[in-house]
Every structure is written in structure tokens, then in C-alpha cells.
N, C-alpha and C positions, 0 to 999 in steps of 0.2 A: 472759551469752548462753549458750543451751544448745546452738546449732547449729553445730558446728564446719565442717561441709560448706559451709554457706552463706557461712561466714567467708571461705573458701578460694576460693568462686566469685565473691565481691565483687570483688577486685582485678581479675580478668579483665574483667568487665563494666565496671567504671570505666575500665580502659585503652581499651576500646572507644568508651565515651563520650566519653572526653577526645580521643581521635584523631578522632572525628567532629566534636566541638565546636571543634577547631582550624580545621577547614575550613568551619565556619559550617552545618553539617548535624546531623540528629538521627540516632541510631542506632535504627532500628527492629528491635528484637529480639522485641518482642511475646511475652515470656515467658508460658509457660501458666499459668492460674489453677487453684488447687487447691481441690476442693470435697469437703466430707465428708457422706456420705450414710449414713443409719443409722436404726435404731429408736430409739424414745424411750428415753433414759437409757442409750444404748449405749457412751457415753463419747466422742462426737464433738468436744464442745468440748476435752476435755482432749487429744486427738491434735492438734488445731489449735494450742492454747498450747503443746505441747511443740515444735512445729515452729517457732513464733515464738520461743519461749524467754522468754516474759512470762507473767504470771499476771493476766489482766485480764477473763475471761468470766464471766458469772454462772453459778452451780453450784447443784444441788440435785436433788431427787427429783421424777419426774413431767416434764411438759413445761415445760422452762426456757426454751429458745430458741424463741420464739414468731413471730419475725419474721426473715428472712434477715439475716445480717449480712456485708456485703462489705466485706473488710478491704484496704485497700491499703497495702502496705509500700512505702516510699519512702526511698532511700539519702539520708541528710543527716548532717551533721557534728555537729548538735545532736538529742537524743531528746525528742520530744514526740508527743502525738497530738491530732487535732482532728476533729471531726464536721462532717457537711455541713449539719446542721440548724442548728449554731452555730458558723459559721466563725470568729467573732472571737475565741473562747475557746480557748487552748491548754492542754492537760492535760498536766503533767509526773507526776502522781501516777496510777498505773494503778489504784489502788483506786477513784480518782474516775471513771475511765473505766468501770469495771464498774457503779458506782452510776447513771452517765449512761445506759448500755445498757438497764439495768433501768427508769429512769424514762421513756426514750422508747418502750419497748416497751409499758409501761402506758398511756402516753397515747394510742395509737393502738388497742390492743387491749383495754384494760381490763385489770382486776387478777383477772379470773374464768378464767383459762386460755384466753381467746380468742386466735387467730391472725390474722395479716395478711400478704399477699404484699407489702406495701410494705418495700422493704429499708431497714436501717439503713446508712449509708455512714461508715466510720471510716478515717481516715488515720493511720498510725503512721511517723513520721520517725525514723529511726535510724541510725547508723553501721554496726550490725551486721545490716542487712537488704539484700536484693536488691529492685528493683523488681517486686514480685510481687503477685497478687492472691489473697486466700484467702476462701473463702465458708463460713461456718458456717449450715447449714440447719437447719429444725424437724424434729424426730425424726418418723419414719412412725409413725402411731398408727391405730388402727382404730375404737375406740369413743370417741365424742365424751363430753367431760365438760364441766362448768361452761357458759361461753358459747360452747362450740364448735358450728359448723354440724352437720347430720346427716351431710353428705358430706365430713367433715373428711379421710378418708382420700384421697379423689380430689383434694381441693383442695392437699393438701400434696405429693402425687405430681407434680401439673401445675407446682407451684412448684418443685419439685427439678428436674423435666426441663428448665425453662426455662434452668437455670444449667449443667446436665451436658451439654446437647447440642452446645455448642461444641466443634469439634474439637481446639481448643487447651487443653482442660480435663482435667487429671488427677483420676480419681476415686477417692477412698479409700472403699470399701465397708465401713463399720465393723459388725462383728456380735460381740456378747458371747459369751465362751466358754460360758455356761451357756444357750444358745439353740440351737435345732435349725438348723443351718447350711443345710440344703436349703430351709427356708422363709424364708431371708433376703430380705427386700424390697430392702434395699440391692442385692444382687447381681443380682436381676431387673432393677431399674432401670438398673443399668449396663450389664446385657446388651442392653437396648433400645436405647440410644443408642451402645454399644461393642461390637457383635457379635463383632468380632474379638479383644476383649480387650486390645488394644494398650495402653490408657491405664487400665486398672481394677486397682488393687492391693487385695487383701483384707486388711484389719486385723482381727485377733482380739484383743478387749479382756477384761478381767475374768478373765485366767487364774487368778488367785491366788483367785477365789471358786468355782471349780468345787469339786464333791463331793470328798471325801476318797477316794481311791483311783481317781480318774478323771484322765484328762488328754487333751488335744487334739493328741497328737503326730502322728498319722496326716494331719490336716488341716494342720497347719504344715508337714510334709514333702511336702504338695501331692500325696498318694497318694489320699486319698479326697477326692472332690467337688473335682477340681483346677481350678486357674485358670491361665491362660497365664502370668502374673507372679506366682502363687502368693500365699501369705499370709505375713504378718508378725505374730508375738505382741506384744503391749505389755501392761505393767501400769501403770495410772494411779494417781495419787493417790485415796484414798478419801475420802468426804466428811469423814470425822473429821479425816483429814490437812489437807484443805483450810480446814477451820474451826480447825485447830490451827496454821494458817500455815506449814505444812511448805514448804520451799523446793523449787524444782523441781530443783536439783542434789542435793539429799538424796534426791528422789523418784527420780532417775535411777540414784543409786547403790543404792538400795533395789531397783530393778527388776534391775539388773545381777546384785546377790547372789541375787534369785529365781530367775533363769534358770542361773545357776551352781550353785545347790544343788539344784534339782529333778532328780532322776534321769530324768525323761522328757525334758527340755529341755537338759540341760547338754551333750550331744554337739553341739548347734546353737546354744548361747547367743550365738556370734558372729554369727548371723543373725537373731536375735531383739532385740526391744526398741525403745525410741524412737531411739536412736543409728543404728540399721541403718535404721529407716524414713527418718529425715532422710537417711541417705546414699543410700538408693534414690531419693528425691525429688529430691536434688541432683544424682545421675548423670542423671535424667530432664531437670533443666534444663541440664546440661552438654551432653547430647545434642541439646537443641532449639538451644543457642547455636552448636553445631557445624555442624547441619544449616542455620543462617543464615548461616554464614560463606562459603560458595561464591556466594551472591547478593551479600553485602555487598563481597566481594572483586572480583567482576566489575564491579559499579557503580564502585568505586575505581579499577579498572584503565582502564575507559573514560574516566573523567574525566582520568586521567593522560595517556593519549594524546592526548585533546584538547588538553591544555596543553603537550605537549611542544615543538610547533613554535614557539608563541609564546615559550616560555620559553627557547628555544635562542638567541633574539635577546638575552636579557637576563642570560645566564649570566656574560658578561665584559663587562658594560655599565658604561661610565664617563661619567656624565652631562656632565662639564667638558672632554671631549676634543674639541678645535678639529677634528681630522679627522674624528671621527665627526659633529660638526655640519655641515661642509661637504659631506660625503657625503649626509647626510639631506636637506639643503636641496636639493641637486641632484636628488636622486631624487624628492623630493616634487613639486618644480616640473615636472619632466619628466612624472610620473604626472597631475599636474593637467591638463597639455595633452593627454595620451591621453584621459583621462576626458571632457574638453571635447568632443573631437573625435568620440569613441565615442557620446556623447549626442546629437550634432548629425546625424552621418553615419549612425548606427545600428550595432549591433554584435549577433553572435550570444550573447555570453556576458553573463550577468547581466540578461537580458531582464525588463522589468517586464510580468507579466501581468495586473495589476490595473487599470492606467489608461495613457493615453497620455502620453509624456513626451518633452522635448526636441524633437529633429528632426521627430517625428510630430506634435506640437502644431503646430509651425511650418508643417507641410506643410498641415494642416487649415486653419489661418488663409489660407494662399496660395490654396487651391483651394475652400474651402467658405466661410469666414467674409467674405473680400473680395468674391467675386461676390455674395455675399447682400447686402453693404452697398451695392453698385452698384446692384442692382436696387431696393433700398429707397427710393433716392431717384429711381426711375423716376417720369417725369412723368405728371400725371393728364391723361387724355384731353381732358377739357372745358377744363381751364385751357390746355392746350397749344394748342387750337383758337382759343380767345380771343386768345391772345397772338398767335398767327399772324395773325388777322384785324386786331388793331390794328397789328400791324408793317406789313401791307400797306397799310392805310388811311392811316397817318401817312407811309409813303414816298411814297404818291401825292399827298399834302396835299389841295389844292382839286380837283385834277384827278381825273377817274375814269380809272382805269388800264387799259389794253386787254391788257397783258400780266403775267404773273406777274413780279414782282420778284425778281431772285436775291439783293438786298439784304437782303430779309426772311428768306430761308434762312440767309444769313451770321449775322444778329443773333441768330436763334433756336438755331444750333448753337453759337455761342460761349457763350451763356448756359447751355446744357446742360453744356459742356464744363469750365466754371467748377465746376460742382456736383461734378466728380470730385474735387477736392481735400480735400474733408472726409473720404470714405472712405478716401482712399489714406493720408493722414496717420493715420487711426485704425489702419489696418494697420500701419504702421511702429511705432505705440505698443504694439499687441498683441505684436510681435516682440521689443520691447526688454523688454517684461516677461517673456516666456518666456526670454529669454537671461539675464536676471537670476535667475530661478528655477534655471536651469541652472547657472550660476556657484555659488550658493550649496549645491547637490547635490554639485557637484565638490569645493566647498572642505570638506565634512564630513570628508574623510579627513584635513585638516591639523589637526583639533580637538585633537590632542596638543599642538600648539604654537599658543595663542591669537594671539599677535602676529603670527606668519607667516599664519595664516588671515585675521586682520582686515585686513593690509596687501593680500594677496593679493586678497580681494574688493574693497577700496577702489580698488586700482590698475586692475583689469579693469572694474569697473563704470564708473570714471570715463571708461576708453577708450571703451567702449560709448556712453555719452551723448555724448562728442565725435562718434563716427561717426553717431549718431543724427542729430545736427544736420546733418552733411553729406549724409546720406541724404535727409532731408526737403527740403533745398534742392535735391537732384537731381531728385526726384521733382516737385516744384512747376515745376521747369525743364521737365521733359517736359511737363507739362500746358500750360505757357504756349508751348511749342515747337508743341503740337497747336493751341493757339488762334491761333497768328501767322498760320497759312496753311491755307486750307480747300481740300484736295486734291480737286478735283471729279473728276479723271481718274482716280482710284483704280480699280483693275479691279474691286473688289466694289461701287463706288458704281453705283446704278441708273440715273442720269442723269434728265433732265427728260421725255425721250419715254417710259421706262418707268414714270416716276414718274405720269404721267397716265393710263396704261393700267391700273394696278395696283388691284386691289380693296380696299377698306377692310378686308376681313375677312381679308386677308393680314398685317395689322397685327401680329397675334400670332404671333411666330415660334415654332414648335413643334420638336420633336426628330423624329426619324424615327417613323412610325406604329408603335405596338406595341412599340417599343424599351422594355426594362426599364430604369428608371433606378435603382430601389432596392428592396431587400427587407428586412424586418426585423420584430421584435415591437414592437407598440405597444398601449396599453390604451385601450378606448373607456370614458371617464371619466363620461359623464353618462347612463348608461342607469339608470332608476330600480330601485330594490330590488324592486318589484313584477314587473319583467320580468327579473329575474336579476342586476341590479347591474353594477358595473364588471367587465369581463373582458378578457382578453389574446387577441389574434389575430395572426395572421401576415399582414402587409401587403405588397402587390406594387404598386409605382407604376410606370405605364407613360406614354408621352408623351400617351396619350389618357384613361386613367382610373385609378382607385384602387380595387383589389380587397383584400378580405380573407378569410383562409381559416382553418380550425380550427387547422391546425398546418402546420409547413414542407414538408409533403409536397405541399401545394397541390391535394389531392384533393377536399375538401369546401368548396366556395366558399360564404361566407356571404352576400356581397353585391358589387356592382361599381357603382362611383360615376362616372358621366361627369365630367370636368374642366371642361366648359364653364361659364362665369359663375361659377367658384369662386374665392373669396379666402382668405386666412390673416389671422387676428387673433390676439394674444396673449390669455392668460387667466391671471389671477392664480392661484397655487397655493393650494389648499385649507388651512385651519388645521390640520386634522390630517392632511394629506398630505404626504408627502416626495417625491410625484412632480412633474415640471415638465411643464405643460400648455400646448398651443396647440390653436386651433380652425379648422375649414373651414366656410365659410358659402357660401350662393348670394346674389349680388348683386341677383337679381331677388325677394328674399324667398319663395322657395320652400323646401319642406322638403327637407333633404339626405337624410335617412335615416329611414324610417318617418315617424313624428310630429316628429322633431327639425328645428328651424330650422338648428341647427349641430351637428356632432360633435366633441367634445372630446377630444383624443388626447394621451396622457400618456407620457413618457419618464422614464427613471431619472434623468438628469441633463440640465442645461443644454446641454451639448456636445451631445448627442444631438439635442435640439430644434432647435439651430442647424443641425445636419447635415441633418435632414428639411427644415427651411425651405429651406436651398438646393437640395434634391433638388426640391421642388416648383417652385421658380423655374426650374430647367431645364425643367420639365414645362410651364411657363407659367402656373402659379398664384402670383399675386404678392400680397404683403401688402396689408392695407386701409390706406387713407389715413387720417388724422386726420379724426374726424367734424366738429371745428370748422372745419377747412379747408374741407370739402366745402360746410358751410352757409354759410360766408361767400360762397362763389361762386355760389350758387343765383340770387339777385336779378339780378346783373349778367349771368347768362347767358340773359336773356330777349331780348337784342338779336337782330333779324332779319337774315338774310344774303341778298342777292340771289344768283341761281344762278350768276352768272359769279364773284363773290367766293368761293362755297363751292367751287367747282372749283379755284380758285386756292389756297384754304386746304388742300384736300385734296392737291394736288400737292406743296406744301411740305411737308405733315405727312409725305408718303412719303418725300421727300428727307432730311428731318431725321432720321427714324426710321432709314434707310439708313446715313446718315453716323456717327449716334452708335453704332449697332452696330459699325461700323469702329473708331471711337475707343476703346469699350470693350474690344473684343477685343484691340487694340494695348496698352492699359493692363494688362489682365489678365495679359498676357504679359510686359511689361516691368517691372512691379512685383516679382514674386519675383526676378527677375534682378539688378535694381537692389540689392535689399536683401541679396541673397546676396553680391554682389560688394563693395559699400561697407562693410556691416556684419559679416556672419557670417564671410566668407573672411578679411577683414582683421583681425578679432578672433582668428581661430584662429592667423594668421601672428603677430601680436603676442604672444599667449602662448607660442608656441614661441621666439621670437626675441629679444624684448625684455623680458619680464615679469621674468626673472632680474635684468638690469641694474637695472631700476626698483627691485626688491626691495632691491638692495645699496646704491643711492643713498638709499632712504627710511629706511634704520636699519641698524646694525651687525650682523653676523652673530650674535654672542652674545645679543643682545636678542632678534632674530628667532626664534632656536632655544632660547629658554628655555621649558621644560616647564611644562605646567599642573600645579598641585597635584593636579589629579585623575588626570592621567597617571602622575604619581610614585607616588600612592597605588595606582594600578590596577597598577603594574608590581611594587610591593612587595608588594601582596595576591597577585599572580599567583605571585611566587615564594616567598612563604609558604605557599599553598595547595600548590604543587608539592611542597614538602619536606614538608608535613604529610600528603600524599597518600602519599608514599613510607613515612613514618614509620608511618601507619595500616596499610599493606599489611604492614609488617614485624612489627607487633603481631599482626595476624591471623594470618600465618605462625608466630609464636611460640605463639599460643594453640593453633594447629592441632596442634604439635609437643608442647605441654605437657599436653594433655588427651586422655583416652581416650574413646573412644565405645563404650558397651555395646551389644553386639548384641541385637536383639530376640528373646526366647526363642521356640522354636518353639512350634506351636499344640498345644493339648491338647484332648482330647475333654471338652468342657463340656456335653454333652447333658443332664446331670442338672439344669441350670437350666431346660430346657423342660419338665419334668415338674411344672408348676406346683402340680397338685392333689394330688400324692402326698405320702406321708410319707418322711421321711428313711430311706434304707435301713439306716442303722445309727445310733444316737445318737453324737454326736461326744464320746465319751468312751472312755477306755481304762485297764481296770483295771491297777493296778500289779502285781497278784500274778496268777500262772497257775493258782491251785488251785481256781477256782470250777467248780462241777459244771456240765454242760450244761443241765439243766433248772432253772437258778435263775430266780426269778421277776423280771421287770422291774423290781418295785418296790425289790427289794434294791440295784439298780444306781443308784438314785438318780431322783428325778423329772425330768421334763423341763419346765423353766421356760419362761416365754415365752407370748405370746398364742396363742389355739387358731387351728388351721388355717383360714383363710377363702380361698374361691376367688377367684382372681385375675380382674378383669373381662375380657370377651372380647378388647377391644383390646390389653390387656397381654398376655394369653396368646399372641395371635397373632404378637407381635413374637419370641417363643421357638420358631417352629417352623421356623428355617433348619435345614439339613441340617448334621449334626455336622461339625467340621474334623478332618480326619484327622491322627492323630500322625505326627509326623515326626522321626526321631532326629537330633541334632545330631553335630558332628565329635567325634571321640574326646577331642581335647583339651579341649573344652568341657565335657565331661562329668567331667573330672578336677577341675573346681573344685567347691567344696562349696556355692556360693551358687545357692540356689534359683531366683534371678531370672535368672542367666545361662543355666542349663539346668536345668529342674525334671526330677526324676526321672519315670522311666515308672510307669504305674499298675501296682501289684502285682497278681499272681495269686493273691489270697486268696480262696478259694471263699465263706468266711463273711462277707466285707467288700465285695463287689463291688457297687457301685451299679448302679441301672437302666440300661439303654443301654451299658454297657461290656461287650463280650463277655468270657467267661472264657478264660484261657490267654494273656492278655497277659503278655509277660515281663516280670519284676521287676528291680530293681535296688536292692539294699539299700544305705543310705549306709554307708561304712566306719568311722564312728566307733563304732557299737555292734555289733561282729561277734558278740560273745557272747550277745547277747540272745536269749532262746528265741522261737521262732514261737509264736504263741497260736492254737490251733485253736478256732474258735467255731462253735456251731451256725448254720445258715442263718436268716435274719431272720424267716421266717415263724413258725418254733418259738418266738421270743420273744414273737410277738404272739398266739399261741395263748392 
């Protein structure tokens, strides 16, 4: 492995990963991906290989990398590689990896220099790497060859931009030393996506291939054509070295020797070469890890705080301590009683805002469901009149009666009172069901002790069933009492005199006119799609009408429907609908709304439907009788009555109506009181005073307070998580103190990158001798290899028109360091070497490593171009 810096980072990241794994979470460090960008045959693949420390990428002249290679490094105890396109195969020989890359490239692009943006995904598992993503990109080329398309240049640039645009990617802009740096497409692309230069590092390759007598010292010292993070020079293996299987370690030694022996680079040899590039990149990774630490630390601290309260109970926990068990049993039974009472009586803390529960549901049963059940068994007018007429005739027998018999009244009233038993008993059943639900909810807090929870539910539910029997007996007794004596002297009873004068139209008892009974949202469900489909309106129900509005402001009224001759019927819920529906219709077969014989009203729940039905009952709109019952009585209702019998029937009809209303009022009042006294209040008292004794008698304390396996596991997990969180915080603290963050270098004037169409102000070579005459022709200085200058497209040029970033000197202590990445030197004031856009007269600082080197005075650039 050739990357020592990465080997030092691996233990840090592994510690973090282990700390998070111990609490069952993943550590999201999201380390940056490293992309190499550069021209064709600039040495990009070699730079990437040196960073990994393995020899596995295809090499050669011309365009070798023809598809992006996304290389994922994954830390593992064993070393092998696998491709996404052949996951089942593991490669342990890296020569085979190279051959597979070449074969997969040819499979998509062909063998004649074609390119493709479809990436090759390679994963390398090794104990010597961090979890990183490295990207080897095709080299920037301008002239298509072979099967390459005419717009090859733009296709490759678009491909590169896709990968380097991510904010978390580090860009290695690779340029060979024998090419004009000012025309580097790699630096221009990097400038587009990273205008501040915070994540771009210039890499100068092929320093050993420069013409004899020239060097790139001024470039590497970041004086000429400066970058914010400066440049690093590297010397890669030549094609001959690669074919001769020269080892990477030997290549690194040769590179070191080159920099130490070269007179232009020996003073900065410690800041050159692949090891320094690795160190710089590793420092970037360290910085990223350190930047991630505050967020990770705050996340862990918040989890630790949330656990501390619960863990406090478990720190000195002894499961078999009898004192603890007794205390826990007493506390839990007491809390069970408090919770039961709160759910029944209501409480301000822990209010359920999603649905009704406990006492609120029982209240709805008392005041909405029970009255609705009473009215549902309301007698049918025709049946009642027929029964009264039969009763009168049967009482008179063969004689014709002159007076209205009161026995007929008593017989009809008693028959109506008996009908009250069914809805009254149903009300008790509904309340018992709600109490059972409340008990289950309250017992959830006892789930840590399954036997205790089971026994508590059994004992309290058994008691409620026992009280249910007594309550039903008492209610039946009340109804029997009402039936035993018909009190015609009741103050609300109308009496015979008033009954005879009373109009049949007063039959239907209505609330106060215009009194609002209910408001709320309902959906009219049966409007056709052609007319707008189902729509929600704000409904207002009064004693005389049903109105609906556009919204709850009640300004825009849509319709008002009188309640005369209206009834309610149930409607089955649609197959695809989750709404509950009921309908209103006219008993005289008239249209209710526009051309609709009935309007279907939809609610979100059955409870809302029952509540609206109860409200309609208060307004005098009753449910429809079963059609079968109505049809049965049609033929028998054709008998004729003489006027005297008709008057007698009408009188008794009014008397029955009056007395039954008195009985209903009395039962509606007594039912909630009876149930509260005999069932609910008794259950509360039983839980508070007797439940504990029943629990002790049902089983011994140790078996009752035996913890569930889940609870014991939860306690152990919580304690382990608590200690793991503390350990993870300590590790993060250690990493914070054991690593050093490198400050971002100050901005430099990189406006030279914006002059995309001009030549370099000075070729990036420096003669080693100062005896050259001023008029020396350029040819003697060596040719300038590389492709000719091609104007950059308009879109690319526009991205370089940002104003130059002003140069800002750093602290004196920073300048004392020779590392060009922590504090690059200022641009020197050398008249012959000033690039365009940099004003003359900028103060220069020569590095102290070569104080005796003579300053070379060169003629201005135009004289060289003459």
C-alpha cells in the first residue's frame, strides 16, 4: 500500500463507525469523491492509481479511458474487487481487473476509440482504504478520431461536468508540464463548478519530460498563473516502466530522487511528488471528517439526554429485590386507578386530539345514541290508529260505546312502554363495551409485567360484567315500575279535555322555531359528474329547515330545504368510497333537491352519521320504517271508521302521544344516572379500594411482578445504548483533539483563467542558465507541445467572467510555513513574467530556500512573439 496518510485516517473512521454501530445506527460521514480531470494522456489514471496504491487501470497512448470509471473503495478485512456488471465474480488479481475494464469498455464503445457516458462501476474491498469514491474520467480531446462523434469535445466536457459539479467532490486538475498551462481545459472546467477554488488542486505531471534547460518552478511555486490551493508536481511511471512491471514503490522512490536531484525543485522537494499529493488529499478528508463531527456530536448528545431520565431508574436496578417489587406493584395499581378516572372524567393532560375516547364516547351514547334508539322504535301512525280502534272495539264488545274507554289508553301505553326495554339494554351494552376499551388502554402501562396486566384486566372486567347484570336488572325494574301505574295526574299530561281539542297537526313535536340544532360539514354524495360531482358544504340544521352554504362563514347560501314530510333512510357505503352515507327523502315522492328524489349525505365516520341522525330526530325528522312492515299493513288498513269512533281514536292517540313523551323524558334522564351509579362509579371505587386485595389473592407477588422478556431486553438495550453513546462522544472528543484542521488558503488572483482565448503570457519553462541574450528566438527555447488553441464555446467562456477575487495576506505565522497549500506566496513583481490581469508592482516574497539564486531579467512577452 503506497498511501500512508490514508492508513492513518482509517483507524479514526473505523472508531467512529464502530461507535455508531454499537448503538445500531450508521455514521453518515459522506466522504468527498475525488475526480481527476485533464487532457488526453495527461497522466490522470496514473495519479489515481498512486492514490490507491494499486496498479489496475488500463494504460497506453491516445485515448485509453473511454468510459467513466467510478471506483468505490470499501474498507474490508479481505482484499478483492468486483464489478457491478458481474457481481457474482470476485477478482483477487488486479491484472484481471485491468483486463475486465478493457473488455467492458470495448463491449459498449467498440474497439475503434469510441466513447460512452455509461460508467463502469468497480468496487475495491481492502483493509488499506477508506470508504471513498474515485472517478477516472476520459481525457479532454478536441479532434475526433476513429468512431468518435464530431462533437466529441462537448460530449466529454458534459460528461466531466456531471461528476465534478457535486459540492463534495475534490477536483484534481491534471496538466502535463510540456503543455501551455494557460490553455488547460481541466483548470477551465474546474473554474466553472468551483469559482472560489476551494476544492481544486492543480497537478503538474511529466516534469521529467520537459525540454532540457527548462523547468516549471514558477508554476509550482504558485507565482505564475496562481491557484488558490496551488500546484503539486508528480512524476509518474513511463509506458516503458509500466510494461516492464516497475513496482509503484520503486516508482515513488525514483520520483523522490528526481525532485531531490533537480536544481530547480530540490528546495521544495518536500512539497512535491505523489506522497505530498496523498498528504494534501488526506488532509482534505480529515478536514471533512472534522466538519462532520459537530453535527454528529449534537445528534449523540440529544439522544443521550433523552435516555438519561429512563436510565436513571435502571442504574441501581435489582430485578429480584422484593422491596422494589412491592413498591412497583403499589405504584402501578395506583396509577391504573388514576388513569381510569382521568379517561372517564376527562383531564387536561395527554388529551387525544384524533378521536373521542373514554368518558366522551360514553357521553355520546347517553345523549345521542340512546335518544336515537328510542326514536327509532317510534310507532307508525297508521299502525297506532289501527291498534287503538281495535282496542276500543274489543273493550266495547257487542255493545256500541258512547264514551271513550280509558282502558284502551292504558293498554296502548303499556304496550309502548314495553318497547323501551330493548334500546335501554342496548345502551348498557354499549357502555360496557366502552369501559372494556378503557380498561385495555389503561392496562397498556402494565405491559412490562404481563402477568400483572393479565390479572388486572381479568379482575376489573369480571367486576364490570357483574355490575352489568345488576344495572340491567335495575333498568328493567324502572321500566316495570313505569308500566305498573299510569299516572294520568302528571303535571305534563294533557288530560282528556285537552286531548279532544288538540289538532292532529300538533302530533309532531318540534323544537323552538329557528333554533339552530347543529352545524357541520357534510358531502352531498349523489350529484352526477356532469353537474360537478360530489361536493362538501357547510350544513346548518334548524327546527324548521336544512340549509347548506359554501363555507362556514354562512354568507353564500346554496339551498334551503324545509323539513316538512322528510324522513331519513340508511344508504350502503360505496365499494370505492371510505365515507359513511345516509339519505333524506320526501314521503310524498317529491323531489328533495333539484331533480333528486333524495339527497345522500356523507360523513367521515359512522359516529358522525349517528350524531347527525340524532340531531335530525330533535328537529322532528324520523327514520324510515321497514318497507316490508308498511306493505303488510296496507290491506288491513282499508277498514272504515264511523265519525264517533274516529273521534275516540284521535283522543286516545293524543293521550298516548303525551304520556309516552313523559315516559321517554323520564327514561332518558334516569338511564345515564343509573348506569353511572351502578356501573361506572362502582368500578372506580372498586379499582381504588379493592383491586390490590384481589391481585394479592389471585397470585403471589413475585409471579405478578415477573418482568417480561421484552422489558428485560429493553432495559439491557437502553443501558447498553447509554454507555455506547457516552463512548461514542468520547471517541469524537479524542478525534477532535488528535487531528488538526488545515485552514483554507487565502484567495489568489486567478483572473488569468478568464482569458480563455489568449495565449499564455509566458511559456511555463524556466531556463536553468541566465546567459541567454534578450533577442533569442523562441525556437531555441523549445517548442510548445499540445493541441492548438481552440476558442472555448460561449457558455464556457461566460462562466469565467466573474470579477477577480482580491488577494488577502494571511497572518505572519502562516507565512512562516513553507507549505504552499496553507499559505501560497504572493504574486511576484517581475515585469517580464506578469500575466494579463495582474497589475505590476505587487510585492513579492521569495521563498527562503534559495536566497542566492539570481533574478533573471527577461524581455517583455511581445518581444518574444515578434
